[in-house]
Backbone bond lengths (Angstrom), bond angles and torsions (degrees), N, CA, C in turn:
res aa  C-N    CA-C-N  psi(-1)  N-CA   C-N-CA  omega(-1)  CA-C   N-CA-C  phi
1 X - - - 1.469 - - 1.521 108.30 -
2 X 1.310 118.20 129.18 1.452 123.04 -179.11 1.519 109.64 -117.15
3 X 1.326 115.63 110.63 1.454 121.28 178.35 1.516 109.13 -112.93
4 X 1.328 115.99 145.03 1.442 119.91 175.25 1.522 109.58 -67.92
5 X 1.304 116.05 144.09 1.465 120.58 169.98 1.528 106.70 -81.50
6 X 1.350 120.66 146.23 1.470 125.50 5.40 1.523 114.29 -89.25
7 X 1.342 117.74 8.63 1.456 119.34 -178.39 1.514 111.31 -60.84
8 X 1.321 117.37 -44.14 1.457 120.53 -179.29 1.520 111.09 -60.41
9 X 1.317 116.24 -43.80 1.465 119.88 -179.83 1.521 111.44 -64.71
10 X 1.330 116.51 -40.13 1.460 120.88 179.42 1.525 110.66 -61.20
11 X 1.324 117.00 -44.52 1.453 120.50 -179.64 1.525 111.44 -70.10
12 X 1.336 117.56 -38.19 1.459 120.24 178.36 1.522 111.11 -62.84
13 X 1.326 116.28 -44.08 1.459 120.32 -176.98 1.523 112.27 -64.79
14 X 1.314 116.90 -33.43 1.462 120.35 -171.93 1.521 114.73 -105.56
15 X 1.343 117.37 -28.42 1.465 118.26 -169.78 1.519 114.39 -134.60
16 X 1.317 119.01 14.20 1.456 119.29 179.83 1.530 109.47 -59.16
17 X 1.306 116.35 128.05 1.451 121.01 -179.14 1.509 114.32 87.49
18 X 1.339 118.25 -4.14 1.464 120.71 179.21 1.525 109.84 -67.85
19 X 1.327 118.05 121.28 1.464 119.24 176.40 1.518 110.67 -83.23
20 X 1.315 116.23 155.44 1.454 119.66 170.68 1.524 107.71 -65.15
21 X 1.320 116.78 125.85 1.462 120.31 179.78 1.523 108.07 -76.53
22 X 1.320 115.21 106.31 1.457 119.43 -176.20 1.524 111.13 -89.51
23 X 1.310 115.02 152.21 1.455 120.37 171.73 1.527 108.38 -77.58
24 X 1.315 115.35 162.07 1.459 119.22 -177.55 1.522 111.74 -65.77
25 X 1.335 116.32 -34.41 1.464 121.44 -178.71 1.525 109.84 -140.50
26 X 1.340 117.85 158.08 1.464 120.05 172.75 1.520 112.32 -59.40
27 X 1.329 117.73 -33.30 1.461 121.19 178.15 1.527 110.70 -57.50
28 X 1.322 116.82 -45.67 1.460 119.85 179.67 1.526 110.77 -64.07
29 X 1.328 117.65 -40.16 1.471 120.67 177.86 1.520 110.44 -62.27
30 X 1.332 116.82 -40.07 1.464 121.00 178.91 1.526 110.85 -61.02
31 X 1.328 116.72 -49.29 1.461 119.72 -178.48 1.519 110.61 -64.35
32 X 1.320 116.98 -43.41 1.465 120.84 179.74 1.522 110.72 -61.20
33 X 1.336 116.99 -40.59 1.462 120.41 179.57 1.526 111.19 -65.27
34 X 1.328 117.32 -42.99 1.466 120.01 179.47 1.524 110.42 -65.79
35 X 1.325 116.77 -41.99 1.463 119.61 177.05 1.526 110.70 -57.97
36 X 1.325 116.92 -38.95 1.458 121.08 -175.80 1.515 115.52 -80.55
37 X 1.323 118.08 -4.07 1.461 120.27 -178.47 1.534 111.11 -65.46
38 X 1.327 116.23 126.39 1.462 123.77 170.42 1.534 114.76 65.45
39 X 1.336 118.33 18.78 1.465 120.27 176.15 1.518 109.25 -136.21
40 X 1.334 116.67 163.66 1.461 119.00 -179.12 1.523 111.10 -77.89
41 X 1.326 115.60 164.74 1.457 121.46 -173.35 1.523 111.73 -62.37
42 X 1.335 117.00 -40.66 1.463 120.09 -177.15 1.529 111.19 -62.22
43 X 1.338 116.81 -44.91 1.460 119.93 179.45 1.522 111.03 -68.42
44 X 1.353 115.99 -38.51 1.463 119.91 177.72 1.525 110.54 -60.69
45 X 1.320 116.91 -40.38 1.464 120.26 178.73 1.531 110.71 -63.62
46 X 1.328 116.73 -41.91 1.465 119.33 179.85 1.529 110.96 -64.30
47 X 1.331 116.79 -41.10 1.461 120.17 177.84 1.529 111.14 -62.36
48 X 1.330 115.55 -45.17 1.462 119.37 -178.30 1.525 110.39 -63.49
49 X 1.321 116.72 -43.32 1.465 119.41 -178.91 1.537 110.83 -63.60
50 X 1.327 116.37 -44.10 1.462 119.71 178.60 1.526 111.33 -62.34
51 X 1.322 116.24 -40.51 1.464 122.43 179.37 1.527 110.68 -61.63
52 X 1.326 116.68 -46.13 1.464 120.92 -178.61 1.530 110.79 -68.39
53 X 1.320 116.45 -45.70 1.462 119.24 -177.42 1.525 112.22 -66.70
54 X 1.334 116.23 -31.98 1.463 119.84 -178.40 1.526 112.23 -79.71
55 X 1.341 116.84 -38.00 1.458 119.18 -168.93 1.529 115.11 -123.43
56 X 1.331 118.24 -2.52 1.456 120.56 175.40 1.519 111.49 -84.76
57 X 1.315 116.94 145.78 1.462 120.94 177.33 1.521 109.58 -61.20
58 X 1.338 116.76 137.28 1.463 122.22 -175.17 1.526 111.31 -101.47
59 X 1.327 114.78 143.72 1.461 122.00 175.99 1.519 108.76 -130.62
60 X 1.308 117.23 127.76 1.460 122.20 178.41 1.522 109.54 -94.99
61 X 1.333 116.16 132.69 1.467 120.70 177.20 1.518 108.49 -152.41
62 X 1.335 116.09 123.70 1.464 121.43 179.49 1.530 111.73 51.48
63 X 1.309 115.26 47.19 1.461 121.89 177.82 1.527 113.84 64.06
64 X 1.315 116.12 18.42 1.458 120.42 175.90 1.521 108.93 -120.12
65 X 1.321 115.52 150.48 1.465 121.53 178.99 1.517 109.87 -109.12
66 X 1.316 115.78 127.23 1.454 122.10 176.93 1.532 108.09 -116.01
67 X 1.332 115.28 142.20 1.468 119.87 -177.12 1.523 110.26 -118.30
68 X 1.322 115.72 131.83 1.457 121.07 172.14 1.522 109.12 -77.14
69 X 1.324 116.53 159.38 1.457 119.30 176.11 1.525 108.52 -70.80
70 X 1.340 118.04 134.78 1.472 120.14 -178.25 1.532 112.12 -57.16
71 X 1.315 116.24 129.87 1.459 121.80 -179.49 1.519 110.61 -78.90
72 X 1.343 117.37 159.27 1.467 119.87 177.55 1.525 112.78 -53.53
73 X 1.339 117.12 -36.82 1.465 120.24 179.92 1.528 111.64 -60.28
74 X 1.337 116.42 -36.76 1.460 120.73 178.68 1.531 111.24 -73.18
75 X 1.340 115.23 -43.84 1.464 120.56 -173.95 1.526 111.52 -70.02
76 X 1.315 117.22 -34.48 1.471 120.81 -178.49 1.519 111.98 -61.47
77 X 1.329 117.68 -23.22 1.465 121.30 -178.51 1.531 112.99 -89.11
78 X 1.327 117.07 -5.98 1.457 120.12 -176.49 1.523 111.39 -76.73
79 X 1.326 114.98 157.45 1.457 122.46 174.62 1.521 108.70 -127.79
80 X 1.310 116.20 147.73 1.463 119.74 -176.59 1.518 111.92 -61.40
81 X 1.316 117.34 -59.46 1.468 121.08 -173.82 1.523 111.91 -61.25
82 X 1.306 116.44 -44.07 1.463 121.04 -174.70 1.525 112.98 -76.99
83 X 1.362 116.46 -39.96 1.457 119.49 -166.81 1.534 115.00 -113.09
84 X 1.315 117.35 -42.29 1.459 119.54 -170.14 1.519 114.13 -99.99
85 X 1.309 117.62 -31.77 1.465 119.48 175.10 1.530 112.17 -58.85
86 X 1.344 118.90 -40.52 1.472 118.70 179.48 1.534 114.41 -62.54
87 X 1.328 117.80 -20.32 1.467 119.14 176.10 1.537 110.94 -105.62
88 X 1.332 115.85 22.30 1.468 124.77 169.26 1.524 114.87 75.90
89 X 1.313 117.50 24.15 1.459 119.35 171.80 1.526 108.98 -77.27
90 X 1.313 116.37 139.01 1.455 119.63 172.27 1.524 108.96 -72.31
91 X 1.315 115.88 160.29 1.472 119.72 178.51 1.531 110.26 -59.64
92 X 1.326 116.64 -38.04 1.460 120.18 -178.39 1.522 111.57 -66.20
93 X 1.338 117.70 -45.56 1.460 119.80 178.77 1.519 110.65 -61.76
94 X 1.323 116.67 -42.18 1.464 120.22 178.12 1.528 110.17 -58.71
95 X 1.321 115.57 -47.83 1.467 120.06 -178.68 1.525 111.23 -58.63
96 X 1.331 116.47 -46.06 1.463 120.42 -177.16 1.527 112.06 -65.29
97 X 1.330 116.78 -44.04 1.462 120.20 -175.99 1.531 110.91 -70.04
98 X 1.313 116.93 -42.54 1.465 120.05 179.10 1.529 110.38 -65.29
99 X 1.332 117.07 -41.77 1.467 120.60 178.67 1.524 110.98 -63.54
100 X 1.331 117.43 -38.63 1.468 120.72 178.65 1.520 110.61 -65.13
101 X 1.325 116.58 -41.51 1.466 120.15 178.52 1.522 110.38 -61.30
102 X 1.318 116.34 -44.38 1.464 120.08 179.75 1.525 111.22 -64.32
103 X 1.342 116.59 -36.23 1.461 120.79 179.14 1.525 111.61 -67.87
104 X 1.338 116.66 -37.23 1.463 119.98 175.66 1.525 110.13 -63.13
105 X 1.314 116.41 -42.84 1.460 120.33 -177.17 1.525 112.95 -68.91
106 X 1.335 117.07 -36.50 1.474 118.00 -178.87 1.531 112.72 -88.56
107 X 1.348 116.10 -0.26 1.456 120.31 175.20 1.510 115.76 86.97
108 X 1.323 117.39 -2.24 1.465 118.79 -179.75 1.533 111.66 -75.38
109 X 1.321 116.72 -17.33 1.460 121.85 172.32 1.524 106.33 -119.16
110 X 1.332 115.50 97.47 1.468 122.74 -171.05 1.525 109.00 -111.17
111 X 1.327 116.31 101.28 1.457 120.14 -177.03 1.531 112.32 -65.80
112 X 1.325 117.98 -33.46 1.467 120.18 177.93 1.526 110.66 -63.88
113 X 1.319 116.64 -40.43 1.466 119.73 178.34 1.522 110.93 -68.68
114 X 1.326 116.68 -40.10 1.465 120.47 179.16 1.521 110.73 -62.35
115 X 1.328 116.57 -35.59 1.463 120.89 -178.79 1.526 112.44 -62.35
116 X 1.333 118.40 -20.80 1.467 121.37 -179.31 1.527 112.02 -85.41
117 X 1.337 117.70 -9.75 1.463 121.59 -175.33 1.516 111.21 -89.21
118 X 1.335 116.59 158.01 1.454 119.05 172.81 1.527 109.19 -73.51
119 X 1.328 116.46 171.50 1.465 120.28 -172.31 1.523 112.85 -57.04
120 X 1.308 116.72 -46.60 1.463 120.37 -177.26 1.515 111.43 -64.07
121 X 1.329 116.36 -45.97 1.456 120.48 -179.11 1.528 111.05 -67.94
122 X 1.336 116.77 -37.50 1.463 120.38 178.71 1.525 110.61 -65.23
123 X 1.323 116.78 -41.33 1.456 120.57 177.73 1.524 110.77 -62.68
124 X 1.317 116.06 -44.61 1.466 120.30 179.73 1.525 111.11 -62.33
125 X 1.319 116.66 -39.98 1.470 119.83 179.82 1.524 110.54 -66.37
126 X 1.307 118.19 -43.72 1.460 120.95 178.48 1.527 111.20 -60.71
127 X 1.326 116.48 -37.56 1.458 120.26 -177.31 1.529 113.23 -71.80
128 X 1.307 117.23 -6.53 1.465 119.70 173.65 1.531 111.70 -74.56
129 X 1.335 115.75 -16.88 1.458 120.79 179.78 1.523 110.18 -84.49
130 X 1.319 117.41 134.34 1.450 121.05 179.20 1.529 110.26 -57.95
131 X 1.326 115.88 135.25 1.456 121.01 178.99 1.513 114.16 93.50
132 X 1.331 117.38 -6.25 1.459 120.72 -179.04 1.521 109.70 -113.41
133 X 1.322 115.36 109.20 1.454 121.51 172.22 1.522 109.58 -99.27
134 X 1.320 115.91 -166.09 1.465 118.71 -174.59 1.523 111.87 -65.65
135 X 1.350 117.08 -44.71 1.467 119.06 -179.55 1.526 110.58 -59.16
136 X 1.326 116.96 -46.59 1.457 121.03 -178.48 1.520 110.99 -63.10
137 X 1.325 116.97 -43.66 1.466 120.82 179.17 1.526 110.86 -61.03
138 X 1.320 116.83 -43.67 1.456 119.79 -178.80 1.529 111.27 -68.62
139 X 1.309 117.26 -35.71 1.459 121.05 176.25 1.528 110.04 -63.39
140 X 1.331 116.91 -43.40 1.466 121.07 179.04 1.522 110.86 -62.56
141 X 1.332 116.58 -42.64 1.463 119.84 -179.59 1.529 111.25 -65.35
142 X 1.321 116.79 -38.21 1.464 120.57 179.90 1.518 111.60 -69.42
143 X 1.331 116.75 -52.51 1.462 120.13 -171.32 1.519 114.26 -94.88
144 X 1.315 117.34 -23.35 1.452 119.75 -179.61 1.516 114.28 -96.81
145 X 1.350 115.99 -28.32 1.463 120.64 -178.60 1.528 112.67 -113.09
146 X 1.327 117.48 -5.49 1.464 120.27 179.40 1.511 113.63 69.21
147 X 1.333 117.87 30.66 1.469 121.71 178.02 1.532 107.52 -85.07
148 X 1.323 117.52 92.74 1.461 122.08 -167.04 1.525 113.98 -75.67
149 X 1.326 117.77 -7.06 1.465 119.37 177.44 1.527 111.60 -103.34
150 X 1.324 117.31 4.22 1.470 121.04 178.14 1.525 108.70 -91.23
151 X 1.309 116.50 121.97 1.468 120.81 -176.03 1.528 110.81 -113.26
152 X 1.318 118.31 124.84 1.470 121.02 174.31 1.528 110.12 -76.73
153 X 1.314 115.88 76.13 1.467 121.48 -168.74 1.518 113.38 -68.64
154 X 1.322 117.91 -15.78 1.456 119.91 178.14 1.517 113.58 -83.58
155 X 1.325 117.93 1.89 1.462 121.12 -178.10 1.525 110.92 -64.66
156 X 1.340 116.16 130.52 1.468 120.50 -175.32 1.520 112.16 -62.24
157 X 1.335 117.13 -43.66 1.463 119.85 -179.67 1.521 110.89 -64.57
158 X 1.314 117.04 -39.92 1.459 120.89 179.66 1.526 110.84 -66.47
159 X 1.319 117.23 -40.32 1.469 120.10 177.97 1.526 110.92 -63.80
160 X 1.334 116.23 -38.62 1.468 119.26 178.06 1.521 111.13 -65.24
161 X 1.335 117.35 -42.69 1.462 121.17 -179.69 1.522 111.95 -65.56
162 X 1.326 116.51 -41.41 1.467 119.62 179.11 1.521 110.40 -67.22
163 X 1.344 116.73 -40.45 1.458 119.19 176.60 1.511 111.91 -60.12
164 X 1.344 115.89 -39.84 1.459 120.92 177.47 1.525 110.62 -66.17
165 X 1.322 116.87 -43.57 1.463 121.65 -179.60 1.521 111.79 -62.41
166 X 1.318 116.33 -38.84 1.467 120.83 -179.16 1.520 112.73 -86.07
167 X 1.351 116.23 -0.29 1.465 122.27 179.75 1.522 111.21 56.01
168 X 1.328 114.73 47.96 1.457 120.09 -179.13 1.522 112.57 -83.38
169 X 1.322 116.45 -18.56 1.458 119.92 -174.38 1.518 112.72 75.62
170 X 1.323 116.27 14.88 1.468 122.98 -179.59 1.517 106.95 -164.97
171 X 1.314 115.36 170.58 1.465 119.33 173.11 1.528 109.58 -68.64
172 X 1.308 116.02 144.30 1.461 120.34 175.47 1.525 109.32 -70.47
173 X 1.298 116.32 157.09 1.459 120.52 172.02 1.525 108.42 -81.12
174 X 1.303 115.57 165.57 1.469 119.14 176.67 1.524 110.67 -59.24
175 X 1.319 116.75 -40.41 1.463 120.17 179.21 1.525 110.79 -63.09
176 X 1.324 117.51 -41.30 1.469 120.35 178.72 1.522 111.43 -63.76
177 X 1.333 116.64 -38.10 1.476 119.64 176.21 1.525 109.80 -62.56
178 X 1.313 116.77 -44.92 1.466 119.82 -178.90 1.531 111.05 -64.88
179 X 1.314 116.91 -37.17 1.466 119.72 179.27 1.526 110.82 -66.92
180 X 1.338 117.17 -44.74 1.462 120.16 178.07 1.528 110.14 -63.84
181 X 1.306 116.81 -39.80 1.464 121.30 -175.18 1.520 112.83 -68.42
182 X 1.330 118.14 -13.27 1.458 119.97 174.89 1.524 110.45 -57.28
183 X 1.350 116.79 -29.15 1.467 121.14 179.30 1.527 112.00 -71.93
184 X 1.344 116.49 -16.55 1.462 120.45 -172.46 1.525 113.22 -96.35
185 X 1.323 117.52 -1.59 1.458 120.32 179.63 1.527 110.07 -57.01
186 X 1.326 119.02 143.09 1.462 129.11 1.32 1.541 112.64 -97.26
187 X 1.339 116.44 32.05 1.466 120.73 -176.57 1.524 111.36 -125.11
188 X 1.314 117.37 39.17 1.456 120.02 -176.09 1.526 112.19 -62.62
189 X 1.315 117.06 -45.29 1.457 119.70 179.62 1.518 112.17 -66.98
190 X 1.318 116.77 -41.07 1.467 120.42 179.54 1.522 110.54 -63.21
191 X 1.333 117.46 -39.08 1.458 120.62 177.76 1.521 110.62 -64.78
192 X 1.325 116.65 -43.07 1.464 120.25 176.99 1.523 110.42 -58.69
193 X 1.328 116.23 -40.28 1.462 120.56 179.72 1.523 110.72 -62.21
194 X 1.336 117.47 -42.00 1.460 120.41 177.70 1.523 111.45 -65.17
195 X 1.319 116.63 -37.18 1.464 120.12 177.03 1.521 110.89 -64.01
196 X 1.327 117.12 -41.55 1.467 120.11 175.94 1.523 111.09 -59.72
197 X 1.337 115.40 -44.85 1.476 119.36 179.07 1.521 110.15 -62.45
198 X 1.331 115.89 -40.22 1.457 119.26 179.62 1.521 112.27 -62.33
199 X 1.314 115.69 -39.30 1.462 118.95 177.60 1.520 110.93 -63.96
200 X 1.350 116.61 -45.15 1.457 119.87 -179.80 1.530 111.62 -65.23
201 X 1.321 116.16 -29.77 1.464 120.68 -179.85 1.534 112.01 -83.67
202 X 1.329 117.37 -2.64 1.453 120.78 178.17 1.508 114.56 76.67
203 X 1.347 116.49 24.97 1.462 119.34 -177.82 1.518 113.05 -80.11
204 X 1.321 116.40 -16.29 1.457 119.74 -177.95 1.512 109.85 -111.36
205 X 1.312 116.27 131.28 1.454 120.91 177.52 1.517 109.33 -64.11
206 X 1.326 116.33 145.31 1.467 119.86 179.14 1.517 110.08 -116.53
């Protein structure tokens, strides 16, 4: 991986050895990605927490309650007006998540089959599902399948960071992110993940 200095040094000092934090299953990565579409991280976190606490199976231990991530079987039975609107899901997010759950159950969205495909083919297959565009597919492959060279180059925060790094005076385009990321092979996704962490940690001036 070849990073320009001082970016490489900044990441080495703060995140050397940091693994990509993967979700337990591709299904969870899919739902998390859809929840995060077009909203900021703080609101996405609140939506995800409400979703899990409301519809995930609960386990009591030492006077504490732990919630599992809602399974497709649970989500497929939900309705927007009755179940998801009260926890601030948009109609579109509800539609996408419920449709994905139904697709998992009927086998038209088969994560085991997708896992056998190469990155390009896996991304294309994921994008056949309603609600999944290229950014969402790449996010799922990175965090749900552990494909560490898949970069969600259309991510707004990543484009802003790359634009800042290249001193463009603006956010980079998706194409510019992909061109710069050629230097990061075969860890393009992992590098993007470290950049996201760096932004959340306040390492980059805004």
